[in-house]
N, C-alpha and C positions, 0 to 999 in steps of 0.2 A: 345174860345181858344185864349190865349194871349201870345205873344212872347216878351220877354224883352231882348234887346241886352245890353251887358255890354259895357258901354261907357268909362270906365276908367279901368286901370289895377287893378286887385283884390288886396286888401290891404295886404293880407298875402303874395302874390307874391313879393310885394315890401319890405316886412320886413324879408323875409327869405334869408339868405346869405349862399351860398354853396361854401365851400372852395374846390378848385380843386387841391390843392397842396398835393401830396402824403406824404410830409414830415411835414405838418403843425402841427400835434399833436404828432409826433413820433410813431404813430401806423403803422403797416404794413398791407398789404392786408390780410394776415392770421389772424391778430388780428381782423380785421373787419368781416371776415367770421365767426369767432368764436362768436363775439358779435351778429351777425345776427342769428346764430343757437340757441342762448339762447331763441329766440322768437319762434323757430320751435316747441316747446312743444305744443303751441296753434294752429300752422298752419304748420303741417308736409308737407302738399302739396306744400308749398313754399320753402322747404329746399333745393331743387336742385339748386336754385339760388346761394347758398352759396358755391357751388363746384367750386374751383379754381384750381383743379388738371389739367385741360385743359382750354385753352381759349375758349370762346363761339363759337359754331358751326355757320356756315353760310348756312341757308337753301336755300338761293338764288344762291349758287354756283352750277353750273351745274355739273352733274356726281357724286354728293355726295349723297349716299343713307343712310338710317338709319343703315344698316348693316355694313357700312364702317366707320361710325363716331366713334370717341373714346368714350369709356364708361365714363359717367360723374356721379359723386356721391357727396353727401354732405360730408364735412370733418368729420372724425371720425365716419363714418357710414359704414356698410358692403357694398360691391359692389353690383350692381344689380344682378350679377351672384350668389353671395353668398346668397342674399335675396331669389332668386328664388329657390335655392337648399334647403334653410331652410323652404320654404313654403310647403304646401301640394299639390302643383302642379296646383292649380286652382286660384291662385292670380290674374293673368291677366284676366281670364274669369270673375271673380267676380268683378274686378275693372271696366270692361267695360260693364257689363250687364245692361240691360235696367232699368232705374229708373222710376217707375210709376208716372204719373202726380199727383201732390199733391198741396193742399192749404197750403202755408207756413205761410202767414199772412192773415188777413181778406181781404186785397187788393193785395196780391202777390201770384202768382202761378208758380210752376215749370212745364214746358212742354217741357223739353229738352231730349236729348239722354243720354247715359251712360257716355260719355266722353266730351260732349260739351253742354252748357246750352242754353236754351231759357227761358226767364222770362216773364211772363204776368202780367202787372200792371193794375189792374181794377180801372178805374177812376170814376166809377159809371155808366156812359152812354156808355163808350167805353173801349177798351183794347189797351194798349200800349205794343207792343212786343219789347223785347230787344234781338236782334240777331235771325237769321233765319236758323241756323244749316248748314250742309254741302251741302245739295241738296234739290231739289223739293221733291224728294222721302222721305227724312227725315222730311221735313216740313209736308207732308201729314201724315206720320206715327206717328210722335211725337207731333207736334204743334197742327194740326187740330184735330187729334184723342184725344189729351189731353184736348183741350178746350171742346170738346164734352163730355168727361167723367166727367169733372168738372162742366158741366151745363152752360158753357159760349159760346157755339157755336152760339147763336143768337145775341151776342153783336158784333157790328162792331169793327174792328181793325182800329183805327184812325192813328196810327203812327207805323212804324217799325224803331227802332233805331239800327243802326249797329255800334258796338263798335269800329271796325277797319277793314281795307280792306283786310282781309284774308278770303278765301272762306269758311272756316269752320264756319264763322259767317254771311256771306252774301249769301251763296250758295243756300238757299231755297227762295230767295227773289221773284223769278218769280211766284212761287206758291202762295205766300202770296199776291202779287200784283193782280194776276188773281182773287183770291177769295174775297179780301177785298178792294183793291185799296187804300192802306194807303199812307200817306206821308212817304218818306224814309229819315231818318235823319242820317247824319254823320258830323264830323267836317269839316270845310271849307278846312283845310289843307289835310285831308285824302281824300276828294273828288278829289282834285287836283292831289294827288299822285296816286290814283287808276286809274284816267283817263289815265295816261301816263305809267301805270305799265303793261308791256307786260308779265312779269313773272306770274302775277296773272291770266291773261286770259289763259295762256298755262296750268297752273297747275289746275285751278278750273273752267274754263269755263266762261260763260257770266257774265259780271259785271253789276251792276245797273247803270243807267244813273243818273247824278247829279240831285238832287231834293232839299231838305231842308238842308241848311248848317248852322251850329252853330259854335260859337267861345267860348273861355274860359270865363266862368261866365254868359253866356246866360241862361235864364230860359224859360221854356215852361209851361204854365198853361192850363190844360185840365180839364174842369168840376170841378175846385177847387183843383185839385192835381197839385202841382208845382214840376217840375223836374228841377234840376240845373245841367248844363253841365260843366264839367271840362276837358279841353284838357290836357292830361297827357302823354307827349311824353316819349318814352322809348321802349316799345314793338314795336310800330310803331311811326313815327313822329307825327301823328295826332290822336293817340288813344284817345277815348272819354270815360270818366268815369262819373257816375251819382250819385247824391245824391237826395233822395226822401223820403217822409214819408211812414211808414208802420204802421199797427195797429193790435194789439192783444186784441180784445175786447175793453175795455175802455182805454187801455194803448197805447199811441202813442210812436213810436220809429222813429229813423232816420237811414236809410241804405245808405251805399256807395257800389256801384257796380263797382269794379275795372275792367277797360276795356281791359287789356292785360298784361300778366305776363312774358312770356319766353324771353330769350335772344337768338335770332336766326339769327343774321346778322353779325356774326364774331367779330373781334377785333376793333370795331369802338368806340374809347375812348370817343369822344365828344357825341355820341349818348347815350352811357351808362351813361355818366355824366348827361345827361338830364333826364334819368330815376331816378337817385339818387335824383335830385332836385324835380321831380314830387312827389316822395314818401315823401320827406321832407315837401313839401307844403301841401300835402293831410293830413299828420299827424297833421299839424296845424289846418286844418279844422275840423278834428275829435275832437280835444280838444275844439275848439271854438264853435262848433255846437252840442256837446254832441252826436256824431254819435256812435251808439251802436250795429250796425249790419254790418258785413263785408261779401260781396258777390263777386263772380267772375263769369266769363263766361265759366269757366271749373269747373265742380263740384268736381274734384279731388284736385283742388288748394285751395279752401276755406273750405273744409270739408263738403260741402253740400251733397256729395254722401253718406257719412256715416250717416249723420243726416236724410236724406230722406229715406234711406233703413232701418233705425232703426224703422221707423214708430212710433215715439214717440211724434209727434207734437200735437196730440189731447189729450194727457194725461194732464188734468188740474192740477194734483197733482205735476207735475214737472215744473221747470223753462223752459220757451220756449227755445228750443234747439238752435235757431238762434240768440237769444239775448245774445250777449257776454259781453256787457258793454263797455263803452268808453275806459277804460284802456287796455282791451284785443284787441280791434280794433286797438289801437295805436301800439300794439306789431306787428301786420301785417305790418304796414308801417315802424316800426323800422327794421324789417327783410328785407323788400324790399330796404330800404335806405342803411343799413349797407352792405348787400350782393352785391348790385350792385356797391357800392363804392369799395368793395373788388375786384370785377371783373375788373373795369377799373384801379385800382391801381396795380393789378397783371400784367396787360398788360404793364403798364408803367414800373414796376419793371423789367419785363422780357426784355424789350427793353433796359433798362439801363444796365442790366447785359451783354447784347450782344454787346453793343457799345464799 
């Protein structure tokens, strides 16, 4: 196992210029939201980020429950209430139902729940897990049972990568540690934030103790499989996204696993601007590295749920459902960039109207 630390700022970071001026190109927040929604054809699970009818909710604000939050929706789409009425009444149950463990690529497996993902990367000798679900119970039910179903229960888990410090992604770490004793990996910044985050411990229970810390551009080589870490602030300040190789028979591909999507910390313009910049930078990597697979840690965000439930992955006559191509993957980051830009511009525009 080789760890390579990035010693200089990544080149694309230095060459990407993010304009934070809402008036720089004459477009409004609504213009950017509509631009973002043009990409939602490929990634409908990301479309809610384009909803600027209300400013982002703050999940860290005490006394705010889901039932009292304003309903949010993407522009020019039916409200959630209207969508529910138009459905056959089982949409929510179908959306959250269990996704069977599946082999997605020759070296990548899905062992997550219906609404939150855990991905298993097979390096040959060991397994690298990305995220540990909500709880030890979920880790037992989905991760461990999934690995057994897939014939991987005898391979040791060498690393547990936690994309960010929310308990739906680290909640099952204790069970994973007790069974496999892996290294636990998060970004340096996220470790620091989690250590001092009393909200996380109140909402989700025990937090992992600091272990392996990585920074933007670091790589980890395990048995010849190289994982590249990108710190992509936005969802949380230290969100960690991954780029790694996947294989479909003789065909190699490159996948990006986006480490966090939602805006859930209120009207923090600077933080949302960092999200816009993260998406812009990652779009550059997609182009430069020919990344042709987009994954998320929530299967409803990247379309994994529909692809996995369709059970089409083993049909050799069809194109691999998860191989989207570089240009389509870029659309995901176009949406993330434009819609988060719309969000912070909307906040700035609202403050300007009120002043």
